[in-house]
C-alpha positions in Angstrom: -125.8 -166.0 113.8 -123.7 -168.9 115.3 -125.6 -171.7 117.5 -124.5 -170.9 120.9 -124.1 -174.3 123.0 -124.5 -174.0 126.9 -120.8 -174.1 128.7 -119.2 -173.1 125.2 -117.7 -170.1 123.5 -117.6 -169.4 120.2 -114.6 -167.2 118.3 -114.6 -165.4 114.9 -111.2 -166.7 113.1 -110.1 -165.1 109.7 -108.3 -167.1 106.9 -106.5 -166.2 103.7 -108.3 -167.6 101.0 -105.8 -170.8 100.5 -106.2 -171.6 104.2 -109.8 -171.6 104.0 -109.7 -173.8 100.6 -107.4 -176.3 102.8 -109.6 -176.5 105.8 -112.8 -176.8 103.5 -111.0 -179.5 101.6 -109.7 -181.4 104.4 -113.3 -181.3 106.2 -114.9 -183.0 102.8 -112.1 -185.5 103.2 -112.9 -186.2 106.7 -116.7 -186.2 105.8 -116.7 -183.4 108.9 -117.5 -179.6 109.3 -115.1 -177.0 108.9 -115.8 -175.9 112.2 -115.0 -179.4 113.3 -111.3 -179.2 111.6 -110.6 -175.9 113.1 -111.9 -176.7 116.5 -109.6 -179.9 116.8 -106.2 -178.6 115.2 -106.7 -175.8 117.9 -107.1 -178.3 120.5 -104.5 -180.8 119.1 -102.2 -177.3 119.3 -103.0 -176.5 122.5 -102.5 -179.5 124.1 -99.2 -180.2 121.9 -100.5 -183.1 120.2 -99.6 -181.9 116.5 -98.3 -185.1 114.5 -97.0 -185.7 111.2 -100.4 -186.3 110.1 -101.1 -182.5 110.3 -97.7 -180.9 109.9 -98.2 -180.4 106.2 -101.3 -178.8 107.0 -99.4 -176.3 109.5 -96.0 -176.0 107.7 -97.6 -173.8 105.1 -99.1 -171.3 107.9 -96.3 -171.1 109.7 -94.3 -170.5 106.5 -96.3 -167.6 105.2 -96.4 -166.2 109.3 -93.0 -166.2 109.3 -92.5 -164.8 106.3 -94.5 -161.9 106.9 -92.7 -161.4 110.3 -89.0 -161.5 108.5 -89.7 -160.2 105.1 -89.9 -156.4 106.2 -86.3 -156.7 108.1 -84.9 -158.6 105.2 -86.1 -155.6 102.8 -84.5 -153.3 105.4 -81.5 -154.6 105.3 -81.0 -155.0 101.4 -82.0 -151.4 101.2 -79.5 -150.5 103.5 -76.6 -152.5 101.7 -77.3 -150.8 98.6 -77.1 -147.7 100.2 -73.8 -148.8 102.1 -72.6 -149.7 98.4 -73.5 -146.9 96.6 -71.7 -144.6 99.0 -68.7 -146.8 99.4 -68.8 -146.6 95.1 -68.9 -142.9 95.5 -66.3 -142.2 98.3 -63.7 -144.7 96.3 -64.0 -142.8 93.0 -64.1 -139.4 94.7 -60.9 -140.2 96.4 -59.3 -142.0 93.3 -60.6 -138.3 91.5 -59.0 -136.1 94.3 -55.5 -138.3 94.3 -55.2 -138.0 90.6 -55.5 -134.1 90.9 -53.2 -133.9 93.3 -50.3 -136.5 91.5 -47.9 -135.3 88.7 -49.0 -136.2 85.3 -46.2 -139.0 84.9 -47.4 -141.2 87.7 -51.2 -140.7 87.5 -51.4 -143.9 85.2 -49.6 -145.8 88.3 -52.3 -144.3 90.2 -54.9 -145.7 87.7 -53.5 -149.0 87.8 -53.8 -149.3 91.7 -57.2 -148.1 91.7 -58.3 -150.8 89.5 -56.4 -153.0 91.4 -57.9 -152.7 94.4 -61.3 -152.4 92.9 -60.5 -156.1 91.5 -59.7 -157.5 94.9 -62.6 -155.9 96.4 -64.8 -157.4 93.9 -62.9 -160.8 94.5 -63.0 -160.3 98.5 -66.9 -160.2 98.4 -67.2 -163.3 95.9 -65.1 -165.2 97.5 -64.3 -164.0 101.0 -60.8 -164.4 100.0 -57.7 -163.4 102.5 -56.6 -159.6 101.3 -52.8 -160.9 102.1 
């Protein structure tokens, strides 16, 4: 049970293994307790006195937190984009097949060439964002 000092309150904070090791190493480097390191950086953060000296310590924590917040949205957008590409490809293929069924035999090669040209322009557009004109 932690020692309670009159006039002070205590809280429990959970860190990742990496963060815990970083705090432990910093405490050893400064020859102080881990509690004192956490208290010092918390108070500096609350008072707005974070400096270049401790930004290297905080940057990985901030990066990890941002990543955990943004990754689900990024993954969802990638999934939606992939599904859209599959649907667009299926629609293009079905359109080409339908057109080929109604075009006279002597004009089918022109339809295939038009389809291939449109496909190549679409790929070029997606790669380079080139004007279609």
